[in-house]
C-alpha positions as CSV (number, residue, x, y, z in Angstrom):
1,I,0.0,0.0,0.0
2,H,2.9,2.4,0.9
3,E,4.4,1.9,-2.6
4,H,1.0,2.5,-4.2
5,L,0.7,5.8,-2.3
6,N,4.2,6.9,-3.3
7,M,3.3,6.2,-7.0
8,K,0.1,8.2,-6.7
9,S,2.0,11.1,-5.1
10,E,4.6,11.0,-7.9
11,E,1.9,10.9,-10.6
12,K,0.3,14.0,-8.9
13,N,3.6,15.9,-9.0
14,L,4.5,14.7,-12.5
15,R,4.9,17.6,-15.0
16,I,3.7,16.9,-18.5
17,I,6.0,18.6,-21.1
18,K,4.5,18.7,-24.6
19,K,7.0,18.5,-27.5
20,Y,5.7,20.1,-30.7
21,P,6.8,19.5,-34.3
22,N,8.9,22.7,-34.3
23,R,10.9,21.1,-31.4
24,R,9.4,23.6,-28.9
25,L,8.7,22.3,-25.4
26,Y,5.7,23.4,-23.4
27,D,5.4,22.9,-19.6
28,E,1.7,22.3,-19.0
29,T,2.2,22.8,-15.2
30,D,3.6,26.3,-15.5
31,S,1.8,27.1,-18.8
32,K,5.0,28.3,-20.6
33,Y,7.5,27.3,-23.2
34,I,10.8,25.9,-21.9
35,N,14.1,24.7,-23.3
36,F,16.7,22.0,-22.5
37,S,18.2,24.2,-19.8
38,D,14.9,24.3,-18.0
39,L,14.6,20.5,-18.3
40,H,18.2,20.1,-16.9
41,K,17.2,22.4,-14.0
42,M,14.1,20.3,-13.3
43,I,16.3,17.2,-13.1
44,L,18.7,18.9,-10.7
45,E,15.7,20.1,-8.6
46,G,14.3,16.6,-8.5
47,K,11.1,17.5,-10.3
48,A,9.4,14.6,-12.1
49,F,8.4,15.1,-15.7
50,K,7.3,13.3,-18.8
51,V,8.0,14.6,-22.3
52,I,5.1,13.7,-24.7
53,V,5.0,14.3,-28.4
54,D,1.9,16.5,-29.0
55,K,0.3,14.7,-32.0
56,T,1.2,11.1,-31.2
57,N,1.4,11.0,-27.4
58,E,4.8,9.2,-27.8
59,D,6.9,9.3,-24.6
60,Q,10.2,10.9,-25.4
61,T,11.4,11.5,-21.9
62,L,14.4,9.2,-22.2
63,K,15.4,10.6,-25.6
64,L,15.5,14.2,-24.2
65,M,17.3,13.2,-21.0
66,L,19.9,11.5,-23.2
67,Q,20.3,14.7,-25.3
68,I,20.8,16.7,-22.1
69,F,23.4,14.2,-20.9
70,L,25.2,14.3,-24.3
71,D,25.2,18.1,-24.2
72,L,26.8,18.0,-20.8
73,E,29.4,15.5,-21.8
74,L,30.3,17.4,-25.0
75,S,30.5,20.7,-23.1
76,G,33.2,19.4,-20.8
77,H,31.2,18.0,-17.9
78,Q,32.5,14.6,-18.6
79,L,31.4,11.8,-16.4
80,F,32.8,9.0,-18.5
81,S,36.2,8.4,-19.9
82,D,36.5,6.9,-23.4
83,D,37.2,3.5,-21.9
84,S,34.3,3.6,-19.4
85,L,31.8,4.7,-22.1
86,K,33.1,2.0,-24.4
87,S,32.7,-0.6,-21.6
88,L,29.1,0.5,-21.1
89,I,28.3,0.2,-24.8
90,L,29.8,-3.3,-24.8
91,L,27.8,-4.2,-21.7
92,S,24.6,-3.0,-23.3
93,N,24.9,-5.8,-25.8
94,S,25.9,-8.5,-23.3
95,P,23.9,-11.1,-21.3
96,A,25.0,-9.1,-18.2
97,R,23.0,-6.1,-19.3
98,Q,20.2,-6.8,-16.7
99,F,22.7,-7.2,-13.9
100,V,24.5,-4.0,-14.9
101,N,21.2,-2.1,-15.1
102,L,20.2,-3.3,-11.6
103,Y,23.6,-2.5,-10.2
104,L,23.6,1.0,-11.6
105,K,20.1,1.6,-10.5
106,N,21.0,0.5,-6.9
107,L,24.2,2.5,-7.0
108,L,22.4,5.7,-8.0
109,S,19.3,5.2,-5.9
110,W,20.7,7.4,-3.2
111,Q,20.2,10.3,-5.6
112,G,16.4,9.8,-5.7
113,A,16.1,9.6,-1.9
114,K,16.6,13.3,-1.2
């Protein structure tokens, strides 16, 4: 029951960001257009959001978070060395993929427990 209540609370606080064909992003909670910097700030502030394509309702949250991560990596905020990134890419195609995913999720879970 406790888990169910937490999920309901998260859904209540979930911001819906609409992505339009012109690549503009609209935050329905604050009723304003936003950009990647605003999404990055939301992540840093621990705000939950979901990015939905306006016409198709396709969830593009992961895609936009990956773009934010790539922008950070390319701008000098490197988290991964060439070798560590190569290892992650190799692991993503290995039978150990599920183990690595679980390990990383548990390793990083402290971040979500603010």
